[in-house]
C-alpha positions as a Python dict, from the first residue, in 0.01 Angstrom:
ca = {
    (1, 'M'): (0, 0, 0),
    (2, 'Y'): (-270, 121, 240),
    (3, 'G'): (-501, 218, -49),
    (4, 'V'): (-493, -146, -193),
    (5, 'Q'): (-613, -275, 146),
    (6, 'I'): (-938, -85, 120),
    (7, 'A'): (-1069, -326, -150),
    (8, 'F'): (-1032, -615, 106),
    (9, 'K'): (-1179, -439, 407),
    (10, 'D'): (-1524, -305, 508),
    (11, 'F'): (-1386, 46, 524),
    (12, 'I'): (-1516, 265, 810),
    (13, 'A'): (-1372, 626, 785),
    (14, 'S'): (-1374, 681, 1163),
    (15, 'S'): (-1177, 352, 1218),
    (16, 'G'): (-919, 417, 932),
    (17, 'I'): (-770, 165, 705),
    (18, 'T'): (-590, -40, 966),
    (19, 'G'): (-886, -35, 1207),
    (20, 'S'): (-1153, -151, 960),
    (21, 'P'): (-1250, -515, 959),
    (22, 'W'): (-1100, -745, 708),
    (23, 'I'): (-1364, -919, 465),
    (24, 'G'): (-1134, -1070, 202),
    (25, 'F'): (-1285, -1101, -148),
    (26, 'E'): (-1651, -1021, -46),
    (27, 'H'): (-1649, -696, -254),
    (28, 'F'): (-1513, -876, -549),
    (29, 'K'): (-1763, -1161, -528),
    (30, 'R'): (-2047, -903, -510),
    (31, 'F'): (-1906, -715, -815),
    (32, 'F'): (-1864, -1029, -1032),
    (33, 'D'): (-2210, -1154, -928),
    (34, 'S'): (-2372, -819, -1006),
    (35, 'Y'): (-2651, -785, -1263),
    (36, 'Y'): (-2459, -503, -1426),
    (37, 'F'): (-2111, -674, -1439),
    (38, 'W'): (-2114, -755, -1806),
    (39, 'R'): (-2264, -415, -1906),
    (40, 'L'): (-1981, -240, -1710),
    (41, 'I'): (-1713, -457, -1872),
    (42, 'K'): (-1858, -398, -2222),
    (43, 'N'): (-1890, -16, -2168),
    (44, 'T'): (-1532, 5, -2027),
    (45, 'L'): (-1399, -188, -2332),
    (46, 'L'): (-1602, 22, -2576),
    (47, 'I'): (-1504, 352, -2417),
    (48, 'G'): (-1131, 242, -2436),
    (49, 'L'): (-1164, 135, -2802),
    (50, 'Y'): (-1332, 468, -2885),
    (51, 'Q'): (-1052, 661, -2719),
    (52, 'L'): (-794, 468, -2922),
    (53, 'V'): (-979, 495, -3256),
    (54, 'V'): (-1103, 856, -3222),
    (55, 'G'): (-905, 1022, -2953),
    (56, 'F'): (-541, 905, -3056),
    (57, 'P'): (-560, 1058, -3414),
    (58, 'L'): (-740, 1376, -3284),
    (59, 'R'): (-457, 1440, -3024),
    (60, 'G'): (-204, 1378, -3295),
    (61, 'M'): (-367, 1635, -3530),
    (62, 'A'): (-415, 1885, -3248),
    (63, 'G'): (-59, 1833, -3131),
    (64, 'N'): (73, 1901, -3481),
    (65, 'G'): (-132, 2218, -3505),
    (66, 'L'): (-14, 2343, -3163),
    (67, 'E'): (343, 2275, -3244),
    (68, 'L'): (327, 2502, -3555),
    (69, 'N'): (190, 2796, -3357),
    (70, 'Y'): (390, 2747, -3033),
    (71, 'L'): (653, 3012, -3077),
    (72, 'S'): (419, 3282, -3205),
    (73, 'S'): (151, 3233, -2936),
    (74, 'G'): (340, 3400, -2654),
    (75, 'F'): (427, 3092, -2458),
    (76, 'V'): (799, 3159, -2489),
    (77, 'S'): (938, 3481, -2325),
    (78, 'H'): (1251, 3637, -2470),
}
């Protein structure tokens, strides 16, 4: 739970998590008011969609290919 607290504090490494001053939602306000907020949200969603559409089928195809060669590739010792 200490890691979650960092988002709500003005973290100073020398003071540690518990010694850093509490600032509440200031980091979140600054992020939501940022000029780049919508660009970041759009990029995050597009990358996630790309990973689903392209990455998921490719992993399935690669997994099937690896499964066929698994025993003959030397991964299993007798």
